[in-house]
C-alpha positions as CSV (number, residue, x, y, z in Angstrom):
1,M,-10.2,-10.9,19.4
2,C,-9.9,-13.3,22.3
3,Y,-6.8,-13.9,24.1
4,W,-6.5,-17.7,23.3
5,A,-7.1,-17.3,19.9
6,R,-4.2,-14.4,19.5
7,Q,-2.1,-16.6,21.1
8,F,-2.9,-19.5,18.7
9,L,-2.3,-17.3,15.8
10,H,1.1,-16.8,16.7
11,S,1.9,-20.3,17.9
12,P,5.0,-22.4,16.5
13,S,2.6,-25.3,15.7
14,L,0.1,-22.9,13.9
15,L,2.8,-21.2,11.8
16,I,4.2,-24.7,10.8
17,Q,0.5,-25.6,9.7
18,V,0.3,-22.4,7.9
19,N,3.5,-22.9,5.9
20,V,2.4,-26.6,4.7
21,F,-1.1,-25.0,3.9
22,Q,0.6,-22.7,1.5
23,S,2.9,-25.1,-0.2
24,I,0.0,-27.3,-0.6
25,T,-2.5,-24.9,-1.6
26,Q,-0.3,-22.9,-3.9
27,A,1.2,-26.1,-6.0
28,I,-2.6,-27.0,-7.1
29,M,-4.4,-23.9,-7.1
30,S,-4.6,-20.5,-8.9
31,R,-3.8,-17.2,-7.1
32,N,-7.3,-16.4,-6.5
33,T,-8.1,-19.8,-5.4
34,Y,-5.4,-20.0,-3.0
35,L,-6.2,-16.4,-1.3
36,F,-10.0,-17.4,-0.8
37,F,-8.5,-20.7,1.4
38,L,-6.3,-18.8,3.0
39,F,-8.3,-16.2,4.0
40,G,-11.1,-18.7,4.7
41,F,-8.4,-20.5,7.2
42,F,-7.7,-17.4,9.1
43,S,-11.4,-16.7,9.6
44,L,-12.5,-20.1,10.8
45,T,-9.9,-19.4,13.5
46,I,-10.9,-16.0,14.1
47,A,-14.8,-17.1,14.5
48,A,-13.9,-19.7,17.2
49,C,-13.8,-17.0,19.5
50,S,-17.2,-15.2,19.3
51,P,-18.6,-12.1,21.0
52,R,-19.8,-14.4,23.8
53,A,-16.3,-15.2,24.8
54,H,-15.9,-12.0,26.0
55,Q,-18.9,-11.6,28.5
56,H,-18.4,-11.6,31.9
57,D,-20.7,-13.9,34.5
58,D,-22.9,-12.0,36.8
59,L,-20.4,-11.8,39.5
60,A,-17.8,-9.8,37.6
61,D,-18.0,-6.1,36.2
62,P,-21.2,-6.4,33.8
63,A,-19.2,-4.1,31.3
64,E,-15.9,-4.5,29.4
65,V,-13.7,-1.5,29.9
66,P,-14.0,1.2,27.4
67,S,-11.7,2.1,24.9
68,R,-10.9,4.2,21.9
69,A,-8.9,3.1,18.5
70,L,-6.8,5.9,16.6
71,T,-4.5,5.7,13.7
72,K,-1.4,7.7,12.2
73,W,0.7,7.3,9.2
74,S,4.2,8.3,8.6
75,V,7.0,5.8,7.6
76,H,5.1,3.4,9.7
77,E,1.4,2.9,10.6
78,F,0.6,3.3,14.1
79,F,-2.5,1.9,15.0
80,V,-3.5,2.4,18.8
81,E,-6.0,0.8,21.1
82,H,-5.9,1.8,24.6
83,D,-8.4,1.7,27.5
84,L,-10.5,5.2,28.7
85,A,-8.1,6.1,31.4
86,V,-9.4,6.7,34.9
87,V,-6.4,8.5,37.7
88,D,-4.3,6.0,39.4
89,I,-5.9,2.7,37.7
90,P,-3.5,1.3,35.1
91,A,-5.0,1.7,31.5
92,G,-4.2,-0.7,29.0
93,F,-2.3,0.5,25.3
94,A,-1.6,-2.1,22.7
95,V,0.4,-0.2,19.6
96,H,0.4,-1.9,16.3
97,V,3.5,-0.9,14.2
98,T,3.5,-1.5,10.5
99,D,6.3,-0.6,7.8
100,L,4.3,0.9,5.0
101,R,7.2,0.1,2.6
102,D,6.5,-3.7,2.7
103,G,3.5,-4.1,5.1
104,A,5.7,-6.0,7.5
105,P,5.0,-5.9,11.8
106,R,7.9,-4.4,13.5
107,T,9.5,-7.4,14.9
108,D,12.0,-5.7,17.2
109,G,13.5,-2.6,19.1
110,L,12.5,0.3,21.5
111,L,9.0,2.0,21.6
112,T,8.7,5.1,23.9
113,L,5.2,6.6,24.9
114,A,5.3,9.9,26.1
115,F,2.7,12.0,28.4
116,K,2.4,15.4,29.1
117,S,0.0,17.7,31.1
118,G,0.9,21.1,32.0
119,E,3.9,20.9,34.2
120,E,3.5,17.2,34.7
121,N,5.2,14.8,32.2
122,F,6.3,11.3,31.9
123,E,7.6,8.5,29.5
124,V,6.7,4.5,29.2
125,P,9.4,2.8,27.2
126,I,8.6,-0.5,25.7
127,K,11.7,-2.3,24.7
128,E,10.5,-4.9,22.4
129,P,7.0,-6.2,20.9
130,A,5.4,-8.5,23.0
131,R,4.5,-10.1,19.5
132,P,5.1,-9.1,16.1
133,G,4.0,-6.2,15.8
134,I,2.1,-5.5,18.8
135,Y,3.7,-3.5,22.1
136,L,1.9,-3.7,25.3
137,A,2.0,-1.6,28.0
138,E,0.1,-0.4,31.4
139,V,-0.1,3.0,31.8
140,S,-1.0,4.9,35.2
141,F,-2.0,8.6,35.1
142,P,-1.2,11.0,38.2
143,S,-4.0,13.3,37.8
144,A,-7.0,14.2,35.9
145,G,-7.5,16.3,32.6
146,E,-6.4,16.4,29.4
147,W,-2.7,15.0,28.3
148,A,-1.0,15.2,25.3
149,W,0.8,12.1,24.1
150,S,3.1,10.7,21.4
151,V,4.5,7.4,20.3
152,G,8.3,7.5,19.3
153,I,10.5,4.9,17.3
154,D,14.0,5.4,16.1
155,Y,13.6,8.8,14.3
156,E,10.1,9.1,14.2
157,L,8.1,11.0,16.5
158,V,4.1,11.0,16.0
159,G,1.6,12.8,18.1
160,F,-1.8,11.9,18.6
161,P,-4.9,13.5,19.9
162,S,-5.0,14.4,23.5
163,I,-6.3,11.6,26.7
164,Q,-8.9,12.5,28.8
165,V,-8.4,11.0,32.0
166,F,-11.1,10.8,34.4
167,A,-11.3,11.5,38.0
168,S,-13.3,8.1,38.7
169,L,-14.8,5.4,37.1
170,E,-18.4,7.1,37.2
171,E,-17.1,10.0,35.5
172,R,-15.8,7.9,32.9
173,A,-18.8,5.9,32.5
174,N,-20.6,9.6,31.9
175,G,-17.8,10.8,29.8
176,V,-17.1,12.0,26.4
177,T,-14.6,10.0,24.1
178,L,-12.2,12.4,22.6
179,G,-11.0,11.7,19.3
180,A,-12.3,8.2,18.5
181,E,-12.0,7.0,14.9
182,D,-14.9,5.7,12.8
183,T,-14.4,2.2,12.9
184,A,-17.7,1.2,10.6
185,G,-17.0,-0.6,7.4
186,I,-15.2,-3.6,6.8
187,T,-13.3,-5.1,9.5
188,M,-9.8,-7.2,9.2
189,L,-7.2,-7.6,11.9
190,K,-3.9,-6.5,11.5
191,E,-2.9,-10.4,12.5
192,Q,-4.6,-11.2,9.0
193,Q,-3.1,-8.0,7.1
194,W,0.4,-8.9,8.3
195,P,1.0,-12.3,6.9
196,V,-0.1,-11.2,3.2
197,R,1.9,-8.0,3.7
198,M,-1.1,-5.7,2.8
199,R,0.0,-2.1,1.7
200,V,-1.7,1.2,1.5
201,E,-0.7,4.3,-0.2
202,A,-2.3,8.0,-0.3
203,A,-4.3,8.7,-3.5
204,S,-2.2,11.6,-5.1
205,L,-2.4,13.6,-8.5
206,R,0.2,12.6,-11.1
207,E,1.4,13.7,-14.5
208,L,-0.5,11.0,-16.7
209,S,0.5,10.5,-20.4
210,S,-2.5,9.9,-22.7
211,S,-1.9,6.7,-24.2
212,I,-3.5,4.3,-27.0
213,P,-4.6,1.0,-26.6
214,A,-3.1,-1.6,-29.0
215,T,-2.0,-5.1,-29.7
216,A,1.9,-6.0,-29.8
217,R,3.0,-9.3,-31.7
218,V,6.8,-10.8,-30.4
219,I,8.9,-11.9,-33.4
220,A,12.3,-13.5,-33.5
221,C,14.9,-11.2,-34.8
222,R,16.3,-12.3,-38.1
223,T,19.6,-11.6,-37.1
224,H,19.5,-14.0,-34.1
225,T,18.0,-16.9,-36.2
226,A,20.3,-19.4,-38.3
227,R,18.9,-22.3,-40.2
228,I,21.6,-24.6,-41.3
229,P,20.3,-27.0,-44.7
230,A,22.6,-30.0,-45.8
231,P,24.9,-28.9,-48.1
232,L,25.3,-32.3,-49.8
233,A,23.5,-35.7,-49.7
234,G,25.0,-37.8,-46.8
235,K,24.7,-39.2,-43.5
236,L,24.7,-36.8,-40.1
237,L,27.1,-38.4,-37.5
238,P,27.7,-36.8,-33.8
239,P,30.8,-34.5,-33.2
240,A,33.8,-36.6,-32.8
241,T,34.2,-35.3,-29.0
242,A,30.7,-34.8,-28.0
243,Q,27.2,-36.4,-28.0
244,R,24.7,-35.4,-30.9
245,I,23.1,-32.2,-30.9
246,A,19.4,-32.4,-29.5
247,I,16.4,-30.1,-29.2
248,G,16.6,-27.8,-26.6
249,Q,20.5,-27.5,-25.8
250,T,22.0,-24.2,-26.0
251,V,25.0,-24.0,-28.4
252,S,27.9,-21.6,-28.8
253,A,28.8,-19.9,-31.9
254,G,31.6,-22.0,-33.9
255,E,30.5,-25.3,-31.8
256,T,30.8,-28.3,-34.1
257,L,27.0,-29.5,-34.6
258,G,27.8,-32.6,-36.4
259,I,29.5,-34.3,-39.1
260,L,28.1,-34.6,-42.8
261,R,29.5,-37.9,-44.1
262,T,29.2,-38.0,-48.0
263,P,30.0,-41.4,-49.9
264,L,32.3,-41.3,-52.9
265,L,32.0,-44.6,-54.6
266,S,31.2,-45.0,-58.4
267,A,28.4,-42.8,-59.0
268,E,29.1,-41.0,-55.7
269,L,32.3,-39.8,-57.5
270,A,30.6,-38.2,-60.2
271,D,28.6,-36.5,-57.4
272,W,31.7,-35.6,-55.6
273,E,32.7,-33.8,-58.6
274,S,29.6,-32.1,-59.3
275,A,29.4,-31.1,-55.8
276,L,33.1,-29.6,-56.4
277,A,31.9,-27.6,-59.1
278,Q,28.5,-26.3,-57.5
279,A,30.5,-25.3,-54.6
280,K,33.0,-23.6,-56.7
281,H,30.0,-21.8,-58.6
282,N,28.4,-21.1,-55.1
283,K,31.6,-19.4,-53.7
284,S,31.6,-17.1,-56.8
285,A,28.0,-16.5,-56.6
286,A,28.7,-15.6,-52.6
287,E,31.9,-13.4,-53.9
288,A,29.7,-11.2,-56.2
289,D,26.8,-11.2,-53.2
290,L,29.5,-10.0,-51.2
291,T,30.5,-7.1,-53.7
292,T,27.0,-6.1,-54.1
293,A,26.0,-5.8,-50.6
294,R,29.2,-3.4,-49.8
295,A,28.5,-1.0,-52.8
296,G,25.0,-0.9,-51.6
297,L,26.2,0.1,-47.9
298,D,28.7,2.4,-49.4
299,R,25.7,4.2,-50.9
300,T,23.5,3.6,-47.9
301,E,25.9,5.3,-45.7
302,K,26.3,8.2,-48.0
303,S,22.6,8.4,-48.2
304,T,22.5,8.5,-44.1
305,N,25.2,10.9,-43.8
306,R,23.3,13.1,-46.0
307,I,20.0,12.7,-43.9
308,H,21.9,13.2,-40.7
309,D,23.3,16.5,-42.0
310,L,19.7,17.7,-43.3
311,H,18.3,16.8,-39.7
312,A,20.6,18.5,-37.9
313,K,19.4,21.6,-40.0
314,Q,15.7,20.6,-39.4
315,A,15.3,19.8,-42.8
316,K,14.6,15.9,-42.3
317,S,12.2,14.6,-39.8
318,D,13.1,12.4,-37.0
319,R,11.0,9.5,-38.7
320,E,13.0,10.1,-41.8
321,L,16.5,9.8,-40.0
322,E,14.9,6.5,-38.1
323,E,13.8,5.1,-41.4
324,A,17.6,6.0,-42.7
325,N,19.1,4.1,-39.7
326,Y,17.1,1.1,-40.2
327,L,18.0,0.6,-44.1
328,L,21.9,1.2,-42.9
329,A,21.5,-1.4,-40.5
330,S,20.0,-3.9,-43.0
331,A,22.7,-3.1,-45.5
332,R,25.3,-3.9,-42.8
333,G,23.2,-7.0,-42.2
334,A,23.3,-8.1,-45.6
335,I,27.1,-7.5,-45.6
336,K,27.5,-9.9,-42.4
337,A,25.1,-12.6,-44.4
338,A,27.1,-12.6,-47.3
339,E,30.4,-12.7,-45.6
340,S,28.6,-15.7,-43.8
341,S,27.7,-17.6,-47.1
342,L,31.2,-16.9,-48.7
343,K,32.8,-18.4,-45.6
344,A,30.6,-21.3,-45.6
345,W,31.3,-22.0,-49.4
346,D,35.0,-21.5,-49.1
347,Q,35.1,-24.0,-46.3
348,A,33.1,-26.5,-48.3
349,L,35.3,-25.9,-51.5
350,R,38.3,-26.5,-49.5
351,E,37.2,-29.7,-47.7
352,L,36.0,-30.7,-50.8
353,S,39.4,-30.0,-52.6
354,S,41.7,-31.9,-50.2
355,D,39.9,-35.2,-50.8
356,H,41.1,-37.3,-53.4
357,N,39.6,-39.5,-55.9
358,G,40.0,-42.7,-54.2
359,A,38.5,-41.7,-51.3
360,R,35.5,-43.7,-49.8
361,H,33.7,-40.7,-48.4
362,L,34.0,-36.6,-47.6
363,E,33.3,-35.7,-44.3
364,L,31.9,-32.1,-43.6
365,E,32.1,-30.3,-40.2
366,L,29.1,-28.5,-39.5
367,R,29.4,-25.6,-37.0
368,A,26.9,-23.3,-35.4
369,P,27.0,-19.8,-37.1
370,I,25.2,-18.0,-33.5
371,S,24.9,-18.7,-30.0
372,G,21.3,-20.0,-29.1
373,K,19.2,-22.5,-28.4
374,V,18.6,-25.6,-30.8
375,L,14.9,-25.7,-32.1
376,F,15.5,-28.3,-34.5
377,A,18.0,-31.2,-34.7
378,P,17.3,-34.9,-36.7
379,A,16.0,-37.3,-34.8
380,A,18.8,-39.7,-34.9
381,S,22.4,-40.0,-35.5
382,G,23.3,-41.6,-38.9
383,E,20.0,-40.7,-40.7
384,W,20.5,-40.4,-44.4
385,L,19.7,-36.5,-45.4
386,N,19.2,-35.0,-48.8
387,Q,21.0,-32.0,-50.1
388,G,18.8,-28.8,-48.9
389,E,17.4,-30.7,-46.0
390,L,17.3,-28.8,-42.8
391,L,19.7,-30.0,-40.4
392,F,19.6,-27.6,-37.4
393,E,17.8,-24.4,-36.6
394,I,19.2,-22.3,-33.7
395,Q,17.6,-19.4,-32.0
396,D,19.1,-16.3,-29.8
397,L,16.6,-15.0,-28.1
398,S,18.1,-12.4,-26.0
399,Q,16.9,-10.3,-28.5
400,L,13.6,-9.8,-29.8
401,H,11.2,-7.8,-31.9
402,V,8.0,-6.3,-31.0
403,A,5.2,-5.0,-33.6
404,V,3.0,-2.9,-32.2
405,R,-0.2,-2.6,-34.6
406,V,-1.9,0.9,-34.5
407,P,-5.2,1.6,-36.5
408,E,-4.6,4.4,-39.1
409,A,-7.2,6.8,-37.2
410,D,-4.8,7.0,-34.2
411,L,-1.8,7.2,-36.3
412,P,-2.0,11.5,-36.1
413,L,-1.5,11.2,-32.5
414,L,1.6,9.5,-32.3
415,G,5.0,11.6,-32.4
416,D,7.9,10.8,-34.3
417,Y,9.6,8.6,-31.8
418,P,6.7,6.5,-30.0
419,Q,7.0,5.1,-27.0
420,A,5.1,2.1,-25.6
421,H,4.2,-0.2,-22.7
422,L,3.9,-4.1,-23.2
423,H,1.6,-5.2,-20.3
424,H,2.3,-9.1,-18.9
425,P,-0.7,-11.3,-19.3
426,S,-0.8,-12.4,-15.8
427,T,0.6,-10.1,-13.8
428,N,1.5,-6.3,-13.3
429,E,4.9,-6.7,-14.7
430,Q,5.6,-4.1,-17.6
431,I,7.9,-3.5,-20.1
432,E,8.9,0.1,-21.6
433,L,9.4,0.1,-25.2
434,P,11.8,0.7,-26.6
435,G,13.6,1.4,-23.1
436,A,16.9,2.0,-22.0
437,E,18.6,-0.5,-23.9
438,G,16.2,-1.2,-26.8
439,K,15.5,0.9,-30.2
440,L,12.9,2.0,-32.5
441,L,13.3,0.3,-35.9
442,L,10.1,1.6,-37.7
443,A,7.7,4.3,-36.8
444,A,4.2,3.2,-38.5
445,P,5.8,4.0,-42.2
446,T,3.4,2.5,-44.3
447,V,-0.4,1.2,-43.4
448,H,-1.8,-2.2,-44.7
449,P,-4.3,-1.9,-47.4
450,V,-6.6,-4.7,-45.5
451,T,-6.4,-3.8,-42.0
452,H,-6.1,-0.5,-42.1
453,S,-3.3,-0.2,-39.7
454,A,0.6,0.2,-39.0
455,E,2.9,-1.1,-37.4
456,V,5.7,0.6,-34.8
457,L,8.8,-2.2,-34.7
458,Y,10.8,-2.1,-31.6
459,E,14.2,-4.3,-31.0
460,I,14.5,-5.0,-26.9
461,P,16.4,-7.5,-24.9
462,N,14.2,-10.0,-23.6
463,P,13.5,-9.6,-20.1
464,G,12.8,-13.3,-19.4
465,W,9.4,-14.3,-20.3
466,L,8.6,-13.1,-23.7
467,R,8.8,-15.5,-26.3
468,P,8.0,-15.3,-30.3
469,G,4.5,-15.8,-31.2
470,M,3.4,-14.2,-28.1
471,T,0.1,-11.8,-28.3
472,L,0.0,-9.1,-25.8
473,A,-1.9,-6.2,-25.0
474,A,0.4,-2.7,-25.3
475,H,-0.7,0.9,-24.8
476,L,1.2,3.5,-27.4
477,A,2.0,7.1,-25.6
478,T,1.0,10.1,-27.4
479,G,3.1,12.5,-26.1
480,Q,0.3,14.5,-24.2
481,T,0.3,14.7,-20.7
482,H,-2.4,16.0,-17.9
483,E,-2.5,16.0,-14.0
484,S,-5.3,13.7,-12.5
485,L,-5.7,11.7,-9.4
486,A,-3.9,8.2,-9.9
487,V,-3.2,4.9,-8.1
488,P,-1.5,1.7,-8.8
489,I,-3.6,-0.7,-11.2
490,S,-3.2,-3.4,-8.4
491,A,-5.1,-1.3,-6.4
492,V,-8.3,-2.1,-8.4
493,V,-10.6,-4.9,-8.0
494,D,-12.8,-6.2,-10.5
495,D,-16.1,-7.0,-8.8
496,T,-18.4,-8.7,-11.2
497,G,-17.8,-5.8,-13.8
498,I,-17.8,-2.9,-11.4
499,D,-14.4,-1.4,-10.8
500,V,-13.9,-1.2,-6.8
501,V,-10.8,0.1,-4.6
502,F,-10.8,-0.5,-0.5
503,V,-10.1,2.6,1.3
504,Q,-8.3,2.0,4.6
505,I,-10.1,4.8,7.2
506,A,-8.5,3.3,10.0
507,G,-5.8,0.6,11.0
508,E,-8.2,-2.3,11.0
509,S,-11.2,-0.7,9.0
510,F,-12.0,-0.2,5.5
511,V,-14.6,1.1,3.2
512,R,-15.5,0.0,-0.4
513,R,-16.0,2.4,-3.1
514,T,-16.8,2.0,-6.7
515,V,-14.7,4.2,-9.0
516,R,-14.6,5.3,-12.7
517,L,-11.4,4.8,-14.1
518,G,-9.5,7.1,-17.0
519,I,-6.6,6.6,-18.9
520,R,-3.8,4.0,-17.9
521,D,-0.3,5.3,-17.7
522,G,2.4,2.6,-17.1
523,D,1.2,0.6,-13.8
524,R,-0.9,3.7,-13.0
525,V,-4.6,4.0,-13.8
526,E,-6.6,7.4,-13.4
527,I,-9.3,7.9,-11.1
528,L,-12.1,10.0,-12.4
529,E,-14.8,9.1,-9.9
530,G,-15.2,7.8,-6.5
531,L,-11.9,8.7,-4.7
532,A,-10.5,11.5,-3.3
533,V,-6.6,13.0,-2.9
534,G,-5.1,11.9,0.1
535,E,-7.4,8.8,0.9
536,R,-5.2,5.8,1.7
537,V,-5.9,3.2,-0.8
538,V,-4.9,-0.5,-0.5
539,I,-2.4,-1.4,-3.5
540,D,-1.5,-4.9,-2.2
541,G,-3.8,-7.0,-0.7
542,A,-6.8,-5.4,-2.2
543,Y,-8.3,-8.9,-3.3
544,I,-8.4,-10.3,0.0
545,V,-10.1,-7.2,1.3
546,H,-12.6,-8.0,-1.3
547,L,-12.8,-11.6,0.3
548,V,-13.1,-10.5,3.8
549,S,-15.9,-8.2,2.7
550,L,-17.9,-11.1,0.6
551,A,-17.6,-12.8,4.3
552,G,-19.4,-10.6,6.1
553,T,-17.6,-11.5,9.6
554,I,-16.5,-8.7,11.8
555,P,-14.2,-10.4,14.5
556,E,-13.9,-9.1,17.9
557,H,-10.7,-7.6,18.9
558,S,-8.8,-7.4,22.1
559,H,-5.7,-8.0,23.8
């Protein structure tokens, strides 16, 4: 690229324009469209400096100084361009330094070029980059021949192929360049790579777990959902010390949701007496339900303890143990539900009993049984509501159930404790099921007679983006593993139905590879054909390289 274009790319006015351009386009366009426009913006800037800008007139040297490019990778990527050296004539060196961890250019710090030939050696320290990521130096060699050399920053010392220093310009013109890289393919300058934080990674062999593609449904936990009906007919009033509860509001357990005012005049008095009798009856029924639930819990605890003992002796399978634990949790949930019901009717009975026959109305305080977000609430205060009509619905989304449906033909591939991965619909984020804080509730205990599939049920903490009712892609691990070549799924680009990756062959050169994919394991995908171990694959920014390849523009590069 010509000098003025590089200066323009790094000027403060351009950076302001780019920031404004990014803010506007990101607000109105999809990710792919935004990347396309961002790429086009830089391409137009680079194209403004055509190869003709580097041609000299008839009075100048008719040929530009020959050079070579070299790339080495360690913790950083070092992409070096240097003039072919002649004794006592300064040779230009441009060292591009990229942090491979995040794709960012090195912005400060000392870099040292060290040279050695026989007994001769010298160093060229460069205090700081001339521009972010680019260290510039002019190096004069005292004698001809091969010079070994290296680049050092901080704790890194990276050796490069020897430099052939020529004795004269004529010898350089007829000489052979040592160790020059193949720069054919897709060219993408460092100035294009750094703004988008492009990252590469060496393809490697990994242990991959075989998996079954499946569909997952996100379900609200029943223990984290509360529906509050009107215990009596009446008017709903806001809490005495607060405004009325609205849909979308977050409430805490025990917080007052509203006051239900029930009239007690003439016929209403009879209703009050009927409500009192009904409350007594319902309290008795709740007490009976609690007694039954306690008996059921006692029986389930004994059964679960027996299964635990048999499981320890390997007389029961892991699946039977999980089902026993699930039944025990359900029995304990029944206890809590019965206790909550008894508490509610006991409170209603106390409030009904505390009123007297001459009262004009009865006021019942309604409290939230759980913490969470209000999904349903009456539209207006003072609205008349009939007995049994829904007043409030509260849902706590901190915990969710995920049901993964498995075809019956794949059930033999599952182990007793199946694990799975849930995939975000629009990003590469994944959730491991059940994960460290989740749990497996049911492992496909029954097969549906119509769909011929079974469900694996998990309970997990909500990572923040899950919502009840969502249907997502998932993969269930089979427990079988094998070693294979794999890359991050972000490295694969769908090019009109063809899976491709982009391999970096030099600092600013890439080639397109068509690949055949195998199984997916978490955020990695198996590569069956098209890639070799050790080849450096673009894992962040692959789509931008794809756009550059479509443009077909190879910008000229100079410092």
